[in-house]
VEXVEX-150232 format. One record per residue: x, y, z of N, C-alpha, C in turn. Coordinates in steps of 0.02 Angstrom, whole numbers, plus 50000, padded with zeros to 5 digits. Layout:
% residues N
XYZXYZXYZ...
% end
This chain:
% residues 207
503294954949208503134956249278503264949949321503084944049291503194937849328503934936649340504354938049290505074937149298505364941749351505124947949352505354952649403505174950249472504544948049480504324945849546504694939549567504794934949520505154928749537505864930349560506194935049527506874936949547506874939949617506384944149631506344947249697506204941949750505734937549736505544932349784506134927749799506504925749746507084921449756507624925049797507704931549784508214935349821508044935649894507414936849911507214937449981507224930650016507104925349977507094918550007507794915650015508304919249993508994916749999509174915550072509614910750084509814909050152510224914750182509984917550238510314923250268510994921350295511074915150315511724913050341512274913350288512094911950227512584912450172512814919550164512354924250173512544931350168513014933250225512854931050284513254932950342513944929650342514014924050306514644920550305515134923350253514924928150214515364931050163515954934450196516554932250179517154934750214517314941950197517074944350139517244951150121516864956250162516344954150198515964958850239516274959350308516444965450328516754966450394516264964950449515634967050441515134966250493514514962850466514284957450496513664954250474513074959050478513054963350529512494967950535512504972950478513094975350459513144979950402512904976650338513104970350328512894966750268512134965750268511864964050326511154962850331510754969350320511014974850347510684981350337510644983050262511194982050227511214983450155510724978850118510714972650137510254967750106509524969750117509364971950178508684973950193508484980350155508954984950149508804991050111508634989350038509034984950009508904982949940508234979249934508084975049983507454971249982506854975949989506924981050031506374985850039506264989749974506794991249938506724994649874506374990149823506544983749824506214979049778505484978149797505344978249862504654977649884504234983549859504534989449860504184995349836504044994849761504514991949723504404990949652503804986149641503774980849680503224976049673502564979449691502564983549743501954987049763501694991349705502144994749671501934998949614501674994749556501984988849545501744984349493501044981749509500914980449572500254978049592499734983549583499914989749600499454995349588499304996049513499804995149472499704995549400499244989949376499334984049405498904978449386498174979749406498074983049464497404985149485497094989649432497474994549410497214999249361497054995849294497484991149274497364987549212496724983349216496634980149274496024976149282495404980549277495424986349307494854990949305494734993549234495284994849198495224997149129494924991749084495154985449094494864979949055494124979149070493944979849134493244979249153492824984849121493104990849121492744996549092492654995549016493184993348982493144992248910492664986548893492644981548937492184975948926491454978348930491304982448980490624984948988490424989348928490884993648907490734997948849490594993848787491024988948773490944984748714490294980648718490144978048777489534974048785488904978348775488914984348801488344988848792488234990548719488774992048684488724993648613488504987548572488744981648591488524975548556487784974448565487544975248626486834974548640486414979748601486694985848599486344991148563486284989548489486844987348457486844985848386486394979748371486374975048416485934969148405485214971248404485024975548450484344978048452484174982048390484664986248368484564990248308484504985948246484884980448244484844975848187484154972648183483874970948240483194968048240482674973048215482754979348238482294984648216482344985648141482974986048114483064987148043482794981348002482864975148028482614969347993481854969447989481534971248045480804971648045480554977147998480944982347991480754987947948480934986647875481274981247861481464979647793482054983647768482444986647811483034990547792483654985947794483774982747737484314977847735485004980947745485124986747714485774990047721485914991947793485414994747825485494996747895485574990547939485204985247922485264979047960485964976147954486234976047892486904973247881487424977247920487364983847920487834988047957487794986548032487194985948059487104984648130487364977848149487254972848105487504966048119488264965948120488574969348071489304969648068489584972948131489274978548150489494982048211489394977748273488834974048276488704969548332489254964348338489444961348282489954956148283490634958948307490804964948286491434967948307491434969548381490884972648404490844974348475490804968148519490464963048494490384956848533491064953348540491454953348484492124950348487492574954348535492514961048533492904965148578492714963848650492074963248663491834962048732492104955348757492094950248712492354943648732493104944048748493474947748706494184948448717494334952248782493954957548795494064961548856493864957548919493354953348913493154949248970493704944348989494004941248937494564936648949495154940248981495314946248954495864950148982495714952249053495084954149067494894956149135494964950249184494724944449164494774938549207495494936449219495904936749166496624935149173496964940049220496824946549212497134951649254496934950749327496294948849338496054947749407496414941749439496504936349400496854930449427497584932049441497904935649394498604937549405498674942149465498204946649473498224951349530498164947549596497714942849598497634938849660498284935149677498604932249626499234928749637499774933449661499824939349629500324944249648500224946649720499594947949738499464950449805499634945149858499494938849842499664933449889500424932949898500784933149843501524932749847501814938949880501494944649869501724950949899501664950549975501114947649999501034946750071501564942050100501714936750062502244932150084502914935850088503044940050038503664943750037503704948550097503154951950113503154956450170503284952750236502994946750243503124942750302503864940750307504154938850251504864936950252505304942850271505134948750244505524954750261505454956450335504844955650361504744957050432505164952250474505184945950454505594941150490506334943150486506544945650429507244947950422507394953650470506924958350475507024963950521507084961450594506664956650611506694953950679507344950150691507574946650640508214943050647508794948050653508734953650618509244958750625509264961350697508674962450727508644964650797508974959550843508844953150830509154947950871509914947950863510144948650801510864948950789511184955050822510824960750819511084966750850511144965850926510644962350956510684961051027511284956651044511404951551004511974947251016512634951051006512654955250954513254959150941513394963950998512864967151024512954971651081513234968051142512984962051155513224958151212513964956451203514154954551141514854952951128515294958951141515094964751115515504970851124515524972851198514954972351232514934974251302515384969751344515334963251332515754958551369516494959651354516644961351291517334962651273517604968751311517194974051314517404980051350517494978651425517024975051453517074973451525517694969351539517804964151498518384959851510519034963751501519044968451454519654972351444519794976751504519274979651533519364983951592519584979751652519274973951660519414969751718520084966151713520294964651652520844960051644521404962751600521424969251588521924972151544522614971851578523124970051540523824969851563523944964951619523504960451631523604955551685523154949551673523384943751698522974937851693522494937251751522564941551802522144941051861521554945751854520954943351871520374947851868520434953551918520124959051903520104964851946520794967951958521274966451913521944969151924521944976751921521544979551876521534986751870521254989951934520744986751962520464989452024520954988652082521304983052083521804982052135522374987152129522574988452067523104993352055522875000252078522265001952064521995008452085521965008952161521785003452193521755003452266522445004452297522955001052268523635001952293523865009152283523685011952226523875018852213523565023552265522945022452282522615026752332522935025952400523125019752417523455018552482524125022152485524515021652430525165025052428525085032552432524575035152398524465042352400524285044652471523865040652502523665042452572524275042252618524705037352609525315036952650525765042952640525845044952576526265050752561525985057052591525335057852588525015063852617525125063952693525015058252724525095057952796525825059252817526285056352778526995057352793527195064652786526955067752733527105074852723526825079152779526235077552801525935081352856526325080352921526545074052933526915072752994527575076552994527915076552935528545080152932528455087652941527915090252913527805097452917527645099752988527385095453029527195097353099527705094953150528205091053128528695088253176529075093653213529325098653176529725103853208529325107653260528715109353245528315113153294528155108953355528065102453345527935098153402528545097653448529145097053419529765096753458529875103253496529745108953461529835115453494529365116153553528745113653546528265114153601528485109653660528735103753645528975099353698529565102453735530015105653695530595108753727530385114453773529915118453753529675123953793529355121553857528955116053850528625113353910529135110753959529685107753934530205105053979530575110754014530695116353979531055121854010530635125254065529985125254056529545128554104529445124354167529535117954161529415113754220530005113554267
% end
């Protein structure tokens, strides 16, 4: 369990800049997303290991109490048998007491060790969660920077495409609108010219 946790902790503590500098990755955000997904999966594995350690500690505690109760019971029974002069029953109770007492001692040590290991795991697990949270926040920061780069690129392309002068596209559109307006006006003037001449001619004949 310690080796698994150490591997996970070392992986999460790796320098994120080294990951982003890998040339084979097309997008740093894509690489970071994959890294975070893997880290979240490892975090889930650690969470399950901690839950298992909780259960083991409780089981050790339960076995310790059972063994201690039986040891106390056999010790009391050995005293009763000794006072009654029942040597065979006393010897059996003493032997049972020694076995249960040794088991209780062993379970107490295991319980205490499991509790200490659990405390260490929980502390490291909290550190790991903080590191992952920081990674998620750094991803948001990188996404914001990436969005700004893409937005500026799009704006600059619209403003400066096919020309070194800013606003060339808008200037070109303005010239196009002016030419279109001129053509419309010219077409209208030509279409009404004949009727205007005919009206002038009629007015001159009447005068």
